[in-house]
C-alpha positions in Angstrom: 44.7 -17.0 -3.7 42.2 -15.6 -6.0 40.8 -12.1 -5.8 37.9 -11.5 -3.3 34.5 -11.7 -4.9 31.3 -11.2 -3.0 28.6 -13.4 -4.5 25.8 -11.0 -3.6 27.4 -7.9 -5.3 24.7 -7.7 -7.8 22.0 -7.8 -5.1 24.0 -5.1 -3.2 24.2 -3.0 -6.3 20.4 -3.4 -6.8 19.7 -2.4 -3.2 21.9 0.7 -3.7 19.8 1.6 -6.7 16.6 1.0 -4.8 17.9 3.2 -2.0 18.9 6.0 -4.4 15.4 5.9 -6.0 13.7 5.9 -2.6 15.8 8.9 -1.5 14.9 10.7 -4.8 11.2 10.0 -4.3 11.3 11.1 -0.7 13.0 14.4 -1.7 10.4 15.0 -4.3 7.6 14.3 -1.8 9.2 16.7 0.7 9.3 19.4 -2.0 5.6 18.9 -2.7 5.0 19.2 1.0 7.0 22.4 1.2 5.2 23.9 -1.8 1.9 23.1 -0.2 2.9 24.6 3.1 3.9 27.8 1.3 0.6 27.8 -0.5 -1.2 27.3 2.8 0.8 30.2 4.3 -0.1 32.4 1.4 -3.8 31.5 1.7 -3.7 32.2 5.5 -2.1 35.5 4.9 -4.6 36.4 2.2 -7.4 35.4 4.6 -5.9 37.5 7.4 -5.5 40.5 5.1 -9.0 40.3 3.8 -10.3 39.9 7.3 -8.4 43.0 8.5 -9.6 45.0 5.5 -13.2 43.9 6.2 -12.9 45.0 9.9 -11.4 48.3 8.8 -14.2 48.8 6.3 -16.8 48.0 9.0 -15.4 50.6 11.3 -15.6 53.3 8.6 -19.1 52.1 7.5 -19.9 49.9 4.5 -23.1 48.8 2.8 -24.6 45.5 3.5 -23.8 44.4 -0.1 -20.1 45.2 0.5 -20.2 43.3 3.8 -21.7 40.3 2.0 -18.9 40.5 -0.6 -16.3 40.5 2.1 -18.0 37.6 4.0 -18.3 35.6 0.8 -14.7 36.2 0.0 -13.7 35.1 3.6 -15.9 31.9 3.2 -14.4 31.0 -0.1 -10.9 31.4 1.4 -11.9 29.3 4.4 -13.1 26.5 2.1 -9.9 26.7 0.0 -7.8 26.6 3.2 -9.7 23.5 4.4 -9.3 21.8 1.0 -5.6 22.7 0.9 -5.2 21.5 4.5 -6.5 18.1 3.5 -4.2 18.1 0.5 -1.2 19.0 2.8 -2.1 16.1 5.1 -2.2 13.7 2.2 1.2 14.9 0.9 2.6 14.6 4.4 1.4 11.0 4.6 3.0 10.2 1.2 6.2 11.8 2.3 6.2 9.7 5.5 5.5 6.6 3.4 8.5 7.5 1.2 10.6 8.1 4.3 9.8 4.7 5.6 10.8 3.2 2.2 14.1 5.0 2.5 14.6 3.6 6.1 13.8 0.1 4.9 16.1 0.3 1.9 18.9 1.7 4.0 18.5 -1.2 6.5 18.5 -3.8 3.7 21.6 -2.2 2.1 23.4 -1.8 5.4 22.8 -5.5 6.3 24.2 -6.6 2.9 27.2 -4.2 3.4 27.9 -5.7 6.8 27.7 -9.2 5.4 30.1 -8.1 2.6 32.5 -6.7 5.2 32.4 -9.9 7.3 33.1 -12.0 4.3 36.0 -9.7 3.2 37.5 -9.9 6.6 37.2 -13.7 6.5 38.9 -13.7 3.1 41.7 -11.5 4.4 42.2 -13.8 7.3 42.3 -16.8 5.0 44.8 -15.1 2.7 47.0 -14.2 5.7 46.9 -17.8 7.0 47.8 -19.1 3.5 50.7 -16.7 3.3 51.9 -17.7 6.8 51.7 -21.4 5.8 53.7 -20.7 2.7 56.3 -18.8 4.6 56.5 -21.6 7.2 56.9 -24.1 4.4 59.7 -22.0 2.9 61.5 -21.8 6.2 61.1 -25.5 6.9 62.3 -26.5 3.4 65.2 -24.0 3.7 66.2 -25.6 7.1 66.2 -29.1 5.6 68.2 -28.2 2.6 70.7 -26.2 4.6 70.9 -29.0 7.1 71.6 -31.5 4.4 74.4 -29.2 3.1 76.1 -29.1 6.5 75.8 -32.9 6.7 77.4 -33.2 3.3 80.2 -30.8 4.3 80.9 -32.9 7.4 81.2 -36.0 5.4 83.8 -34.5 3.1 
């Protein structure tokens, strides 16, 4: 019998490429999320430190102008934190979309791989049956030819 050939191999290879690309895109999106989370943590720490500094300065007595500078600094940080929080949520949504693309690509690839495995198993079964038939034919033809030889030897 001829060698097994899956007629959808090119499609399967393409699906593997799509899956690899989706995984790469998801990994890149997750890196952006991680960087944004680190930036958020840095901003929150900066806000906390400035707030603590402001409270300490208040206890020791500061001018109104200095208090306004601290408050303005805190407000600017609050606005940046809000802006970066919105950006983080956007990046998380993109990462989730990329994750869904990976899941979809994995499902499509897995279904084609299962189909390939089923067809390969069918091919193997057909090869085995063909070989069994061939062996049976050899055995049968061997019996007839050996039977003819014994008939001839009896005649002599």
